[in-house]
PAVEXRO-420296 format. One record per atom (N, C-alpha, C, O): atom name; x, y, z; residue number from 1. Coordinates in steps of 0.001 Angstrom, whole numbers. Each point is the difference from the previous one (the first is absolute). Example, Ala and Ser with C-alpha at 12.3 -4.5 7.8 and 13.67 -1.06 7.14 Angstrom:
<sites>
SITE   atom         X         Y         Z   seq
SITE      N     13190     -5690      7800     1
SITE     CA      -890      1190         0     1
SITE      C       900      1200         0     1
SITE      O      1036       -19       665     1
SITE      N     -1386      1069     -1385     2
SITE     CA       820      1190        60     2
SITE      C      -770      1090       730     2
SITE      O       509      1108       169     2
</sites>
This chain:
<sites>
SITE   atom         X         Y         Z   seq
SITE      N    104403     84606     89782     1
SITE     CA     -1049       923      -165     1
SITE      C      -371       111     -1496     1
SITE      O       877       -75      -861     1
SITE      N     -2085       241       577     2
SITE     CA      -466       161     -1363     2
SITE      C      -562      1457      -120     2
SITE      O      -746       465       863     2
SITE      N      1141       239     -1980     3
SITE     CA      -485      1390      -239     3
SITE      C      -728       -42     -1310     3
SITE      O       554      -358     -1040     3
SITE      N     -1835       742      1114     4
SITE     CA      -869       128     -1159     4
SITE      C      -273      1515      -290     4
SITE      O      -553       704       845     4
SITE      N       943      -235     -2024     5
SITE     CA      -189      1470      -324     5
SITE      C     -1081         4     -1029     5
SITE      O       -92      -852      -884     5
SITE      N      -755      1904      1053     6
SITE     CA     -1123       315      -928     6
SITE      C        37      1498      -215     6
SITE      O       -92       748       973     6
SITE      N       221      -283     -2184     7
SITE     CA        62      1428      -219     7
SITE      C     -1149       350      -950     7
SITE      O      -176      -647     -1033     7
SITE      N      -602      1674      1388     8
SITE     CA     -1069       580      -753     8
SITE      C       304      1491       -78     8
SITE      O      -239       723       968     8
SITE      N       766      -240     -2109     9
SITE     CA       347      1376      -170     9
SITE      C      1013       371      1023     9
SITE      O      1071      -604        40     9
SITE      N     -1371      1633       848    10
SITE     CA       918       503       991    10
SITE      C      -283      -610      1331    10
SITE      O       435       539      1018    10
SITE      N     -1145     -1642      -971    11
SITE     CA      -332      -716      1291    11
SITE      C       756     -1367       -28    11
SITE      O      -159      -763      -954    11
SITE      N       977       455      1992    12
SITE     CA       685     -1231       113    12
SITE      C      -475      -796      1191    12
SITE      O       -31       542      1105    12
SITE      N      -338     -1788     -1265    13
SITE     CA      -260      -819      1107    13
SITE      C      1026     -1094       147    13
SITE      O       316      -727      -941    13
SITE      N       213       630      2197    14
SITE     CA      1044     -1007       331    14
SITE      C      -730      -952       977    14
SITE      O      -367       402      1104    14
SITE      N       170     -1616     -1507    15
SITE     CA      -553     -1004       939    15
SITE      C      1176      -789       515    15
SITE      O       810      -505      -777    15
SITE      N      -712       394      2134    16
SITE     CA      1086      -802       602    16
SITE      C      -527     -1276       592    16
SITE      O     -1013       -27       698    16
SITE      N      1771     -1089     -1017    17
SITE     CA      -331     -1275       562    17
SITE      C      1118      -616       686    17
SITE      O      1088       -91      -568    17
SITE      N     -1286      -375      1843    18
SITE     CA      1094      -695       721    18
SITE      C       530       904      1117    18
SITE      O      -748       631       746    18
SITE      N      2095      -607      -675    19
SITE     CA       733       746      1093    19
SITE      C       835      1113      -530    19
SITE      O       846      -194      -873    19
SITE      N     -1092      1406      1421    20
SITE     CA       803      1145      -368    20
SITE      C      1027       132      1153    20
SITE      O      -319       560      1049    20
SITE      N      1542     -1073     -1247    21
SITE     CA      1005       -12       999    21
SITE      C      1318       431      -583    21
SITE      O        60       536     -1106    21
SITE      N      1075      -788      1909    22
SITE     CA      1310       365      -386    22
SITE      C       349      -564     -1290    22
SITE      O       676       687      -766    22
SITE      N     -1078     -1940       402    23
SITE     CA       344      -658     -1207    23
SITE      C      -721       529     -1234    23
SITE      O       551        36     -1100    23
SITE      N     -1809       376      1316    24
SITE     CA      -874       371     -1144    24
SITE      C      -134      1526      -166    24
SITE      O      -346       456     -1090    24
SITE      N       605       328      2116    25
SITE     CA      -149      1410       -59    25
SITE      C       825       643     -1151    25
SITE      O      -528       856      -709    25
SITE      N      1790     -1245       513    26
SITE     CA       729       611     -1116    26
SITE      C      -664      -219     -1363    26
SITE      O        54       870      -868    26
SITE      N      -671     -2020       689    27
SITE     CA      -738      -268     -1241    27
SITE      C     -1186       952      -201    27
SITE      O      -195       519     -1099    27
SITE      N      -589      -288      2143    28
SITE     CA     -1147       932       -37    28
SITE      C       519      1458      -180    28
SITE      O      -608       784      -729    28
SITE      N      1682      -446      1367    29
SITE     CA       605      1338      -135    29
SITE      C       397       304     -1448    29
SITE      O      -304      1067      -535    29
SITE      N      1012     -2063      -100    30
SITE     CA       424       165     -1300    30
SITE      C     -1206        59     -1003    30
SITE      O         4       776      -956    30
SITE      N      -989     -1599      1215    31
SITE     CA     -1197         2      -778    31
SITE      C      -681      1429        35    31
SITE      O      -332       583     -1033    31
SITE      N       163      -103      2210    32
SITE     CA      -649      1372       235    32
SITE      C       827      1066      -765    32
SITE      O      -532       763      -806    32
SITE      N      1874      -744      1098    33
SITE     CA       854      1012      -569    33
SITE      C      -150        -1     -1537    33
SITE      O         9      1081      -588    33
SITE      N      -138     -2160       -47    34
SITE     CA       -12       -28     -1432    34
SITE      C     -1428       201      -560    34
SITE      O      -178       114     -1212    34
SITE      N      -861       -71      2124    35
SITE     CA     -1388        41      -499    35
SITE      C      -702      1328       350    35
SITE      O     -1081       246      -535    35
SITE      N      1613       587      1369    36
SITE     CA      -799      1114       591    36
SITE      C        66      1268      -907    36
SITE      O      -777       931       210    36
SITE      N      1643      -888     -1159    37
SITE     CA        36      1218      -857    37
SITE      C     -1324       200      -733    37
SITE      O      -471      -884      -716    37
SITE      N      -119      2065       910    38
SITE     CA     -1262       333      -662    38
SITE      C     -1240      -563       686    38
SITE      O     -1129       224      -436    38
SITE      N      1369      -964      1527    39
SITE     CA     -1173      -533       754    39
SITE      C      -531      1075       927    39
SITE      O       786       651       688    39
SITE      N     -2119      -439      -646    40
SITE     CA      -608       933       906    40
SITE      C      -749      -718      1104    40
SITE      O      -201       572      1072    40
SITE      N      -209     -1779     -1295    41
SITE     CA      -709      -750      1088    41
SITE      C       671     -1457        75    41
SITE      O       -22      -804      -931    41
SITE      N       591       598      2114    42
SITE     CA       593     -1373       275    42
SITE      C      -904      -635       997    42
SITE      O      -311       575      1043    42
SITE      N      -123     -1794     -1375    43
SITE     CA      -783      -817       959    43
SITE      C       819     -1213       365    43
SITE      O       452      -705      -903    43
SITE      N      -230       415      2185    44
SITE     CA       716     -1131       374    44
SITE      C     -1038      -936       724    44
SITE      O      -509       279      1086    44
SITE      N       249     -1438     -1819    45
SITE     CA      -940      -941       496    45
SITE      C       699     -1077       833    45
SITE      O       885      -712      -476    45
SITE      N     -1331       619      1777    46
SITE     CA       742      -941       926    46
SITE      C      -882     -1209       316    46
SITE      O       254      -697       982    46
SITE      N     -1280       433     -1787    47
SITE     CA      -983     -1044       308    47
SITE      C       732     -1346       248    47
SITE      O      -400      -774       869    47
SITE      N      1429       521     -1610    48
SITE     CA       721     -1269        -4    48
SITE      C      1342       116       734    48
SITE      O       798      -936       -63    48
SITE      N      -522      2038       750    49
SITE     CA      1269       221       732    49
SITE      C      -121      -610      1379    49
SITE      O      -964       281       712    49
SITE      N      1916     -1107      -315    50
SITE     CA       -77      -743      1257    50
SITE      C       821       718      1067    50
SITE      O      -288      -132      1190    50
SITE      N      1299       884     -1594    51
SITE     CA       945       483      1035    51
SITE      C       769      1202      -641    51
SITE      O       304        31     -1192    51
SITE      N       -14       963      2102    52
SITE     CA       809      1119      -483    52
SITE      C      1010       288      1127    52
SITE      O      -351       104      1175    52
SITE      N      1697        26     -1619    53
SITE     CA      1065       331       998    53
SITE      C       365      1473       -80    53
SITE      O      -601       767      -752    53
SITE      N      1595      -392      1538    54
SITE     CA       480      1361       -16    54
SITE      C       580       406     -1417    54
SITE      O      -112      1149      -428    54
SITE      N       705     -2108      -233    55
SITE     CA       515       230     -1376    55
SITE      C     -1179       298      -921    55
SITE      O       112       869      -864    55
SITE      N     -1231     -1561      1022    56
SITE     CA     -1134       272      -827    56
SITE      C      -596      1276       269    56
SITE      O      -446       694      -913    56
SITE      N       412      -323      2206    57
SITE     CA      -515      1333       409    57
SITE      C       788      1141      -613    57
SITE      O      -558      1037      -359    57
SITE      N      1861     -1240       244    58
SITE     CA       861      1040      -611    58
SITE      C      -302       196     -1504    58
SITE      O        76      1106      -534    58
SITE      N      -407     -2186       -95    59
SITE     CA      -422        54     -1435    59
SITE      C     -1281       769      -171    59
SITE      O      -154       825      -900    59
SITE      N      -766     -1126      1805    60
SITE     CA     -1296       705       -68    60
SITE      C       179      1422       279    60
SITE      O      -629       814      -676    60
SITE      N      1438      -420      1619    61
SITE     CA       258      1362       357    61
SITE      C       589       729     -1186    61
SITE      O      -408      1118      -316    61
SITE      N      1388     -1763      -356    62
SITE     CA       642       586     -1143    62
SITE      C      -917       272     -1083    62
SITE      O       113      1046      -639    62
SITE      N     -1089     -1967       354    63
SITE     CA      -978       129     -1054    63
SITE      C      -997      1135       420    63
SITE      O      -438       800      -827    63
SITE      N       127      -773      2058    64
SITE     CA      -899      1119       504    64
SITE      C       623      1364      -223    64
SITE      O      -696       928      -412    64
SITE      N      1945      -786       663    65
SITE     CA       781      1303      -242    65
SITE      C       -75       327     -1468    65
SITE      O      -245      1161      -326    65
SITE      N       434     -2083      -577    66
SITE     CA        10       309     -1411    66
SITE      C     -1427       412      -429    66
SITE      O      -160       957      -757    66
SITE      N      -862     -1667      1232    67
SITE     CA     -1351       300      -310    67
SITE      C      -541      1257       585    67
SITE      O      -937       584      -545    67
SITE      N      1494      -148      1633    68
SITE     CA      -354      1280       633    68
SITE      C       215      1167      -944    68
SITE      O      -694      1016        36    68
SITE      N      1751     -1228      -930    69
SITE     CA       429      1059      -927    69
SITE      C      -793        -5     -1296    69
SITE      O      -178      1028      -654    69
SITE      N      -294     -2224       304    70
SITE     CA      -607      -156     -1382    70
SITE      C     -1428      -533        50    70
SITE      O      -595      -154     -1067    70
SITE      N        -6      -141      2232    71
SITE     CA     -1303      -447         7    71
SITE      C      -412      -617      1320    71
SITE      O       248       569      1063    71
SITE      N      -861     -1704     -1124    72
SITE     CA      -547      -613      1257    72
SITE      C       300     -1490        33    72
SITE      O        26      -671     -1032    72
SITE      N       206       153      2275    73
SITE     CA       265     -1421       212    73
SITE      C     -1042      -456       955    73
SITE      O      -229       635      1029    73
SITE      N      -432     -1761     -1359    74
SITE     CA     -1010      -596       908    74
SITE      C       420     -1483       234    74
SITE      O       411      -725      -906    74
SITE      N      -547       356      2154    75
SITE     CA       226     -1404       416    75
SITE      C     -1298      -639       285    75
SITE      O      -774       518       805    75
SITE      N       487     -1647     -1440    76
SITE     CA     -1252      -686       144    76
SITE      C        57     -1351       519    76
SITE      O      1063      -618       -58    76
SITE      N     -2165        68       590    77
SITE     CA      -153     -1451       418    77
SITE      C      1116      -456       963    77
SITE      O       614     -1050      -185    77
SITE      N      -380      1865      1199    78
SITE     CA      1024      -288       987    78
SITE      C      -506     -1000      1067    78
SITE      O     -1033       257       618    78
SITE      N      1674     -1295      -404    79
SITE     CA      -384     -1017      1030    79
SITE      C       156       584      1351    79
SITE      O       708       989       184    79
SITE      N     -1386     -1608       807    80
SITE     CA       130       427      1387    80
SITE      C      1452       -41       504    80
SITE      O       443       910       700    80
SITE      N       275     -1948     -1053    81
SITE     CA      1405      -112       402    81
SITE      C       899      1139      -504    81
SITE      O       806       546       753    81
SITE      N      -961      -191     -2059    82
SITE     CA       745      1069      -579    82
SITE      C      -466      1347       514    82
SITE      O       826       891       197    82
SITE      N     -2087      -714        22    83
SITE     CA      -506      1190       557    83
SITE      C       574       263      1335    83
SITE      O       340      1138       325    83
SITE      N      -219     -2180       474    84
SITE     CA       656       108      1348    84
SITE      C      1447       541      -132    84
SITE      O       450       843       777    84
SITE      N       253     -1377     -1807    85
SITE     CA      1436       565      -182    85
SITE      C      -116      1489      -374    85
SITE      O       764       815       516    85
SITE      N     -1690      -449     -1390    86
SITE     CA      -193      1350      -401    86
SITE      C      -298       913      1189    86
SITE      O       539      1102       102    86
SITE      N     -1366     -1556       754    87
SITE     CA      -387       743      1249    87
SITE      C      1110       213       926    87
SITE      O       227      1104       495    87
SITE      N       523     -2235      -238    88
SITE     CA      1117        60       977    88
SITE      C      1125       903      -546    88
SITE      O       666       668       792    88
SITE      N      -441      -629     -2068    89
SITE     CA      1048       842      -578    89
SITE      C      -362      1370      -390    89
SITE      O       857       777      -423    89
SITE      N     -2164      -433       557    90
SITE     CA      -435      1312      -379    90
SITE      C      -324       189     -1429    90
SITE      O      -285      1120      -424    90
SITE      N       317     -2264      -416    91
SITE     CA      -260       149     -1371    91
SITE      C     -1406       340      -334    91
SITE      O      -305       447     -1106    91
SITE      N      -605      -670      2115    92
SITE     CA     -1416       355      -249    92
SITE      C      -133      1480      -174    92
SITE      O      -970       438      -618    92
SITE      N      1864       354      1112    93
SITE     CA        86      1442       -91    93
SITE      C       612       446     -1331    93
SITE      O      -244      1115      -459    93
SITE      N      1020     -1975      -138    94
SITE     CA       771       359     -1234    94
SITE      C      -708      -481     -1228    94
SITE      O       -56       729      -991    94
SITE      N      -500     -1946      1005    95
SITE     CA      -539      -571     -1160    95
SITE      C     -1581       270       -39    95
SITE      O      -673       172      1016    95
SITE      N       198      -160     -2258    96
SITE     CA     -1499       115      -155    96
SITE      C      -494     -1415      -171    96
SITE      O        48      -555     -1097    96
SITE      N      -529       -39      2197    97
SITE     CA      -492     -1349        52    97
SITE      C     -1501       -66       -91    97
SITE      O      -721       627       776    97
SITE      N       242     -1434     -1784    98
SITE     CA     -1406      -164      -179    98
SITE      C      -449     -1408       149    98
SITE      O     -1191      -285      -129    98
</sites>
């Protein structure tokens, strides 16, 4: 998986490319933990994301909990396949998906 970070003031955009699974989720988790201090708006761009596993869902949930305390998290450009995973797992009720 490839992670592309873009920060503009207190807004951070994380663009994900490839697969967010058991092997790559720890990398994203570490990246988010080290990047979210002072961030009020987190955008997760999934335009190039092909797959998300339960490990990836846990990382997104963890980021959402942090952002609930300090601002807002938005998930954008979700493919039909990943949206189906979000719907089945109830993440459509947890995440702000645009």
